[in-house]
N, C-alpha and C positions, 0 to 999 in steps of 0.2 A: 618449592615455587610454588607461587600462590596463584588462586584458579583466574580464570580469565574471569570478566568483568558482564554484565549482561550490554554496554553498551560498545566491549572491547571485540564478545562476539556479534554482534550483529553491526560492526565495521571490518573486521574483517568479512563474514558468509560471505557480505557484499561485495567486496575486494572482492570474493570469491568467483564471484558469481559474474560479475565483469572478464573476470581472467577465464571464464567457461567452467569453472573447477563447477559445477551443480551437485554432484554429490555431498562436495566440500563446504559448498554453500545449504544447503538444505540443513548438512548437521548440525552447523553453527549455529540456526537459526536457531533450532528447535534443541538444543543445550539451553537458545536464551531463551525461550519462554519456558522451559521448565523450573528453569530460577528464577523469571521473572513472566508467570502469564501473563499480564495485563501490559506487555511489552509491546505499545502499537506500533516505533519502527520494527520491526521480530517480523510479526505479523505481515506487514505490508507487502516484508523484502521477501519473505517467503513465499503470497499470495505470489511477486511479479516471476519468480526463480520457479514455481510451478507454470505458471501460467504459459511461459518461455519455454514450457516437456509439453509441451497443449496435457500437465493435467489434470483438467479445468475441474471436480471435482476434490481436489485439494484444494487448486488456489483459491476456487469461492471457499469455503472452510474456513485458508488466512483471512479474507479479505473481508469476511464477514465480523473475525471476531475482529479485528482490528478496524471496521466501520463500526460497530457496537463503541467501542472504545474512541472513538476520535470520530464522530460522524461528518462534523465538521471540517473534515482533512479533505484537500479540492485529491491530490494525489490517490485517496482509497476512494475515493468515488471514480475519479476516469479508470481506477485498474477495478474496481467493480462493473465499470461500460463498460470496456474490453473484455472481461470474461464473459459478460449476456452477450455482447454480438460474437465472442464465437463457439457457445454455446446454441444461435441461433433463437434468441432473443431478444424481438427487434423492441417488445414494450417494458422491460425488464433494464435494456440500456441505454434506453432514449431517456428511462429515468432521473439516472442517471449521470448520465449527460447534463442531463436537467439540473441538475444536484449541484451540478463543478460552474454549471450559468450562474447560479446563483449564490454560490457562493464564489467565485468573482467579481458578481455585482458588488457585494456585501464587501467584500474589502477596498477593491477602488472604492468604493462610495467613507470610506472606513477614513482611506487617505485623504482623500480629495471631498471632503462635507460635499460641500458645495459645485458638486459636481461640473468645476469649471475640468475645464478639458487636459485632459496632464502631456507635460511637455516632450 
């Protein structure tokens, strides 16, 4: 039997997390990162699992790695903002929340360059 792909591990880990099986999720997501250390989706999912468990240092490490891979991703900036809220650093939380707003505005402008109200 073939070993699961990185994407399979991320998908299965995300499903495990959704089902409340956090230990299995962490195991699969860490395995995905062993195979592909630059897998953004695994970093994001791992950050969310750790955040849900209030393992804030682990969540932050995974989220910062994901942010380094894709700093323009809405979800990683949102996750970082949530982590910093939980860690009690309002300034850093607000920084990442502002990043989310800027990225959202950039995406909106790309979709609607005339800045017409979207329906």
